[in-house]
N, C-alpha and C positions, 0 to 999 in steps of 0.2 A: 174756708176755702184762701184764707187769706195768704197762705203760704204759696200758693199758684202765682198770686199777682206778685209778690215780693220775688219770685225766682225769675218771673218773666222779667221783671225791671232789670235785676241783676244780670240777665243773659243779654238783655237789650244795651246795658252799658259796656258788657264785656265787648260788644261786636261794634260799638262805636256810633250808637244814635243818638247819641246825646243831641239836644235841641240846640245847642250852641251851634254847630256846624250847619244847619240848615238856616239859623237866623243869620250867620255870617254871610253865608251866599249869597241870600237875599239883601243885605243892605249895601254890599259893596257897587257902586255903578260908577265904572268908569266907560260908559258905552262910548264917548266922542272917538278916544284912544283906541279902542275895539274896533269899531266901525272903521275907521280910517286902514286899519290895517286888514280886515276883510275885504274893502273895496280896492285895495290895492291888489290883495292877491286874485281877487276875480279878473281885473285887468290884465294881470300877468299869464294866469292860468286859464281862465276862461270856464272855471269853475264858480257858479251862481255865488255869491258872497254869504246867502244866507245858509247854505250849506258849511261853508268854513266856519261861522258863528255857531252854528247849530255842533260841530263837532267839539269847538272849544266850550261851549256852554256845558254839554256833556261830559266833559273831561274836568270842569271847573268842582262839578259834584264829586266826582270820583277822586280826585286829587286835592280837594279844596280849593280855594282862592290860589292866583298864580304866585310863583315863587319872586322873592324880592327883585327887581331888576326887571321883570317879566311884564308884559300885558296879557298874553294867554296864560293858559294853563296846562296846553296839550304836551305830555310828556311821551315822547315817542320811543320806541323799543329800540336798544342797540344794535338788534339784529336787523331793524328796518332801515336804521342809519347807515349802519356800515356793511351790512351784507353777512350772509352766514358763513363765507369763506370754507364752503365745503361740508361744515357742520349741520347736523339737523337743528330745525328743519329747513333743509337748504332749499325747499321747492318755494318757501314763503318770499325771501326776499335776496335772492342769488348774489346781485351785487350792491346791494345797497342803494337809498334813496336820498340820503343826505347831501345838499348842495348849498353854494353859496347864494342866497336869495336876496342880499342886500348889497352884493359888488365890493365887499371889504377882503376880498381873496381869502376870507376863513371859512370853514365850515362847521357851525358851531351849532350842536343839539341844543344850547341852551338860548340861541337867538332866536326870536319870536319870527322875523324875517325868513331865517332859513328854514326854519322849522314849518312854517306855512306854503313857502315855495314848494319845499321838498314833498310835502303831504299833497299839495296840488296838483302836482306833476304827477304823484301816484295815482291819484285818484283820475287824472285826465287819461293816463295809459289806459284804462276801461273805457273813457268816452264820456260825453258831457251831456247826455240825457239824464234823466230822472231815475232810469232803471240801472243806467251805467254807473250811476252814483251808488245806488245801492247795494249793486253788486260789488264795488269797490270796497264799501264799508265793512259788508258780510267779509271779504276776504283780509281786509284790516283787523276786524275786531273779533271775528269768528262767533259772533253772539247775537241770536235773533232780538233779542228785547234791547240790546245796543243801539243796533239798525234801526229797529222801528221807533226808538225813542230820539233819534238824532233827526231822521226823517221827519218825525212831528216837530220838533223844535224848529226845523227849517219852513215849515209850514205857518207856525205862529210867526217867526220873524219875517217871512216874506208877506204876510198879511197884515202886518202893523209896519213895516218898513224899519224896524230898530231892533236894538237888543237891550234899550233901558225901560223894561217893561216892570215896573215895582208894584203898581196899584194892587190892592187886595180888597177882597168884599166879604162880610159875613155872610154865611150861606140862607139867612131869612132875614127878611125885611124888619128893620129895629123897630118900625112903627104898629108891627104885631104883638100878639099874645104869646111870648114862649118861655122856656124855662130849660136850664140845663146843668149838671154838673159833670165833675171828672169821674168816667164810669170804666175809661181803659183798664184793662187788666181783671175787671171783676169776673167771676164763675158765671158760666152759662149752661144749663142742662139741655135745650132742646138739640136733638141729634146727637147727643153723647156729650160728656164733659168737655167744655173747651172754655177759652176767655174771649173774654168782649174786645174786639178789637177797634174800639172807636168810642164817641162821645153820641150820645142820645139827647137830642134836642125835641123837646116835647111841643108841640104847638096844635093848632085847630087843623080838620081834615082840607086839605086844597090850598094852605097857605104856599105861596112860592118860594121855591127852591131855588138858590142861586149858585154859579159857578162862582168860585172865591178867587181863581186865579186865571191867568192864562194857560190855555194849553187845547190839547185835541181829543174828543170824545173817542176814548179806546173799547168801551164796551158798554152795552145798552140790551136789556131784556130782563128774564124772570131767572130768579135763585130761589131755592125752596129755604133758605135760611132769610135772606134779603129780599124777597118779594120784587117788586119791580125796582130796579136799580141801574144807575149809570157810573161809569168808570170815566174820570179824566185823569191824564198825563200829564203833568205840567212841564214848564222849562227847567226845574230844577231836580229832575230825576224822581219826582214824588207824584203817586198814585193816589187820587183823591175819590174815595168811594161813597156814593150816595144810596142810601138802601130803605126801602119801605115804603117807597114813592105811590102815591095813588094814581098818579099819570105822569107821562113825559109832554116835554113844550111839543107843539105840533112842527114837523118835519124836521125835527133834530136826529141826526144819524151820526154813526161810527164814522169817524174820520173828519168829522165838522171841527172848526177851529172855535173856541170860546174864549171870552175875557171876562173879568171881574165882574159880576153883576148881571151877566146874561141869566135869564131864568131857563132852568134845565127840566124841571117839572113841579110837583105839588106834593105837600106832606101828606101821607097815608098811614095803614097800618096794614101793609101787606107782607106776607112771607109766613114761614113755619106750616109750609105744606105746598101743595100741587099748584100749577098757574091758577092765578084768580082767588086764593086764600087771602082774606082778609078778615081783622076785627079780633084777632087773637090776644092783641095788646092794644094800649091807648095809641093814638095816631103820633108820630114823631118823625124826624129824620135821625136815621145812624148814618154819622160823617166819621169815616176812616182815613188815615194816611198811613203811607207806605213808602218808605224810603228804598232807593236801588244804589248801589256802591258799585256798580259794573260787574259784580258776581254773585249778589244774593241781594233778595227783597224782604224786607220786614215791617211790621206793624209798630208805630210809635204814637205816643199819646198827642193827640190833636187839641186838647183842651186849653194848654197856653198858646196855642196859636189863634182859635177861635176868640180866646178873650182880649187877645191883642188885636185881631181884625175888628172886632166889636169896637172897641176903643176907637181905633182909627177911623171908622165910620161917624163914631158919635163927635169926634172933633171936628168932622168936616161940616 
């Protein structure tokens, strides 16, 4: 079945999931300059800074880091900026929303202050409540997952009061007995021929499972393959999947904000059957990562990131 793994890796490279993109996005930290722009936009438009920050954070993953000379990565559609001039789709932005945001008498689609001022005013045209902003985002992006991701990012930024959130955590305590190797792309047979979309970390029953990142609990419950599992979407448009859990942490609910090191459950051996099935394989954590680029979402190999986070904790 080696050809399955080879084809998966080739396909992944073609659609651009190379790990360098994610690492590059995580390593760049210009939080002070960003926060200044977000807070200024909030003061001028009445849109809370965390939503402006969340939009920029989302677009940083879609367009990579900002262009040279820019602080934000938001790239507005020319139709949004200048208007549709009667052409399709004229109902979206009939007059255009591009405006001078810094008082230099120029309307520049590549100027951060102009872009944030214009986008803030567009959102404000729908209102300034959470639901108003959510509606505005849907009308702007026309994609449910994008809106959900931005709203989640805003919750995280509001919770911690900053966009400089670079800490990471290995998913199991380093002082426990565990082992793992790269198993992403391996063949699996249960439920039909498929590939393994993660790394298995073997450990004893009940070993605490931790959030590796800042994010929001997006999913919690049973799956016939994954057993009891939790999904966390982080601020880098990455979905983290924790499967085969023995249990969940008490009071943990969908929509909760988590940070690196927060315990979300315990290692188990659940899955491969109806709810409650357990013991069909040794206890382990299945850890998967999925990147979203604004159009598609795909699995990529978490092993290099697990090794990196493990080394980071060992050095602290």
